N, C-alpha and C positions, 0 to 999 in steps of 0.2 A: 421590747417591741415598741412601746410608747415613746421610748427615748430616741428611737430612730426616726419616727415620723416627723417630729419638728425639724430635724436637720434636713430631711429630704424635702420638706415643704419649703424650708429656707433656700435650698438650692434651686428649687423650681421657680421661686419668686425672684431670684437674683437676676440682675440685668445682664444680658450677654456682653461679652468682651467686645470692645469696639475694634473695627478692622483698621489695620495700619494704612497709612497713606500710600506707601509703595505697593503693598499687597493689593489694595483696592485699584490702584492705577494699572497694575499688571492684569487684573481680572478684566477691566474694561478694555485694555489694549488687545487682549486675546479675542475679544468680540469684533474687532475691526479687521476684516479679511484683507483689505488692501494694505493696511499698515503691517499686518503680520507677514503677508507675502513679501512686502518691501524689506522687512527685517531679514527674511530668509536670503534675499538677494544680497543684502549688505554683508551678512555673515559668510556667504559664499565668496564674496570679494575678500573678506578678511582671511579666510582659509587660503585663497589664492596668493594673497600677499605673504602669508606665513610660509607657504611652500616655496615661493620665489626667494624669500629671505634666507631660507635654509638650503637653497640650491637644489631643491627637488625638481623644479621646473624652470625653464628659461635660463638655465645656467650658461648655455652657449649662445646667448643672444648676439654676441660680438662676432661669431664665426660667419664666414662668408660661405653659406651652404648652397646658395643658388646663383644663377647668372645675374648680372646687374639688372635691376628692375624687372625681375621675373614676374609674370602676371599671376593672379590667383588661379588655383586649379580649375575653377569653374569656367574660366575663359580659355583654358588650353594654352599650350606653348606658342610662342611667337614663331612665325615663319623664318627660317634661316635667311641671313642676308645674301644678296646676290654675290657672284664671284668677285674677286679682287680686280684691281685695275689692269692686271696683266703685265705690269712693268716690273721686271726683276731688278733687285738691288744690284748696283755695280759691284763687281768683285775687285779686290785690290790686287796688286802685283804679287806674284809668287816669289816672295823674298824671305830668306831665312833670317829671322830676327833674334836668333839665339846669341849672336855676337853683340847685339845692341841691348837686348833685355834678357837678363839671365833667367827670368821667370817664363819666357816664351814657351819652353817645352811643356810647362804645366797648364797652359791655357786650354789646350784640347782636352786634357783630362778633366779640368774643371767644367768645361762645357758638357762633357758626357755625364758627369755627376748631376749637373743641373737638369739635364733632360730626363735622367732616371727619376729624380725627385718629382718632376712634373708629372711623369706617368704614374707614379705611386700615389699622387694626391687623390683624395676622394672626389669623384665626379660631381660637378655642381648640377643641382636640379634645374630643369627648365621651367618648372612651375612649383609653387608652394601654396599651402592652403589659403593664406591671405596675401600672398605675393611677397616680393623682396624689395628692398630699397636700392639706392643707386650703387651700393657696394656689394649687394647680394646677400645682405643679412635678412633673416626671417622677420617679417613684419609682425607676425603673431607673437613670437618670442619677445620682440621689442615692446609690444603693447603690454604683455604680461609683466615684464620687468619694469616698464614705465608706470604701471599701476601701483607697484610697490612704493615708488618714490613719490608720485603725485598725490596719492591718497594719504601717505604718511605726512607729506608736507601740509596738505590742506587740513587734515584732522588734528595733527599735532599743533599747528599754528592756531587753529580755532580753539583748541582746549587751553592753550597758554593765554590767548587773548581773552577767553571767557573767564579764566581764573583771575587775571589782572583786573578786568572790568568789573567782575562781580565783587571781589574783595574791596576795591576802592569805592565802587558805587554803594555797597552796603555801609561802609564806614561813613561816607559823606551823607547818605540819606538817613541813617539811624542817629548819628551823633549831631550832625550839623555844626553850628558855631564856627570856631576858628579852623577846626579840622576840615569841615565842609568847605569853607572859603579857600583854604589852601589847595584842596583837591580840585575845586572848581577852577582855580587859577591854572593848575597843571593841565586840566582838560582843555581850557580855552587856548593855551599855548599850542597844544598839539593840533587843535582844530583850526587855528589861524594859519598854519603852514600848509601849503598844498601837499596832498598826499604823495605825489610823485617825487617832490623834492625831499620829503622825509625818507622815502624809500632809497633814493640815491645817496642821501647822507649816511643812513645806517649801513648801506651796502659798501660804502667806502671804508667804514670802520670795521664791520664784521667780516666782509669778504664773501667769496662764492662758496658753493657747497650746499648740501641738504640742510645741515644744521644752521648755516647762515641764513638761508631763505626762511626757515621757521622763525628764527629770532627777528628778522626784519619784518615779517608779516604780523607777528604777535605784537611787536612794539608800535606798529602803525595802525593796528586794527582794533584796539581795545576800547576806543572812545565811544562807539555806538553802544556797546554793552554797558559801559559805565553810565551813560545817560539814562538808559531804560531801567537799570537796576536801582539807580539812585531815586528815580521817581517812584518806583514801586515800594522801596523801603520807607520813603517819606510818607507814603499813603498808609502803609501797614503799621508803622511804628506807634501810632496813636490809637489803634483799634483795641477793642475790649479784650480779645484773647491775649494780646501782648501785655496789656496792663495787668491782666490776671496772672500771667506768668511772672511778672515783676513782683506782684503782691505775695506770691508764695516763695519768693527768694531766688528766682532764676537769674543767673548772671546775664550781663549784656551779650556775651558771646553766645550763650544758650538761646536767648531771645532772638538773636539775629539769624543764627544758622540752624537751630532746631525748630523754631516756631515760624519765623517769617519766610526763610528761604524755601521750604517745601511749598508754600502758598504762592510763590512767584517763580517756581522752577519752570513752569510752562513758558513763561516769557524768556527765561534764560535758554531753554532748549531751542525755541524758535530762532532766537538770535544766533545761537551757536551753529545751527544748521545753515543759516544764511552766510555766516562767516566761513564755514567749511567750503561751501560752494564757491563763494567769492575768492577764497584763497587758492583753490584749485585753478581758477581762471587767472588769478594774479601770477601763479607760478608759470603759466604759459607765457604771459607777457614778459616776466623777468627772464625766462630762458631765451625768449626771442631777442631781448635786448642784450644778452650776454651777461646778465647779473644773476642767473639762476644756478642750476646744477652744473657740475664740472663737465668738461668735454668727454671724459671717459665714462660718464653716466648717461642714462636715458630716462626720459620722462615723457608724459603726454605733451608737454610744452616743446621739448626738443624735437619730437616727432612731427608736430604741426609746423614747426619752423622749417624742418627739412622738406616737408611735403609741399611747401610753397613753390620751390624750384622744380620739383617733380611734376606738380600739377600743370605747369606750363607745357611740359612735354607730353602730357596725356596720361601720366602715371598717377592715378587717383587713389590707389588702394591704401597707401599709408595714411592719407588724410581721413579716409572713411573709417579705417580700423581704429585710429586714435579717437576720433569723434564718437564712434559707437561705444567704445569702452567708457569714455568720459560721460556720455549721455545716460547710459544705463546706471552707472553708479550714482551720479548726481541726482537723477530722478528717484531712484530707490531710497537714497539717503534722505532726501527731502520729504518723501511720503512717510517714511518710518518716523522721522522726528515730528512731523505734523500729527500723526496718530498718537504718539507719546505725549505731545502737548495737549491734545484733547483729553487724554486719559488723566492728566495731572491738573487740568483746569478746575479750580474750585467752583466756578460758576456752573460748569457741567456736572460736577459732583452733586450739587444740590438738586438737580433735576431727576435723580434716580428715585 
């Protein structure tokens, strides 16, 4: 019995295990209702994108299911057009063309088959929930399918640019010296060239398509991340906790990515959210200029480009639908990353 008491006393006097950085960040993040609600919206978009990629929704976005420029259901169907001009097309002479054209007897048969096919076609809807475009395609299905491409382009390009900028900025800020000078020279070269010229140059080499847009945006958008990460690593490299890690034998890679990076992750997240939002907008511009996604694909950018000509004629629903989808996702994504930034900020951690 006496042998157990000292052990129990030792356990009671032992210091509690420290909470991990990411566990503590998640605990603080759950307390932010706005951030948590925004994360739910972002996850809903992720599920929508996955369903569209698997063909569960918006698979038939190219089908002409409605009449051209069919209005939204809440507006009701358009009034039918007035009667025709009343002028009948002139009929040709009753001439037997079988001696001139051996296929003439088949023409009537082909006309009958074409009429039967037209009668068997699915009737086109006069209204759709969010309306139709100029070809009769469902605007809602296009917006859902466009979400898949636009969000993938924005987030994937932001992740690639963040990876490039973070790694190069960490190397330049932590080591300095000739490596830092070389990376600074590369950074200044990219910054000295106007961004639009860089985009055109990379577009000429990479080409169009989703993958091409991701590569173009990543290669032209990493410089801002590099500048901020380099400054943060220069500031943290000489701090006591990094020197203590070096004293106990931690490698340079461990000090950079296990000790410094978690303490600057809030800066990286904020910059990445800004990049994702900016890249989604950049995809719109590239698609408008003909350097974005291919003709057989749809994105928020192509929808907004098409909506310009429709808006002149008073057909506003494609513009509103694409803008609504983009605004909801961009706002939720920004709020979620801001809340995660606050949860990871070491200055706010010390206020608990």
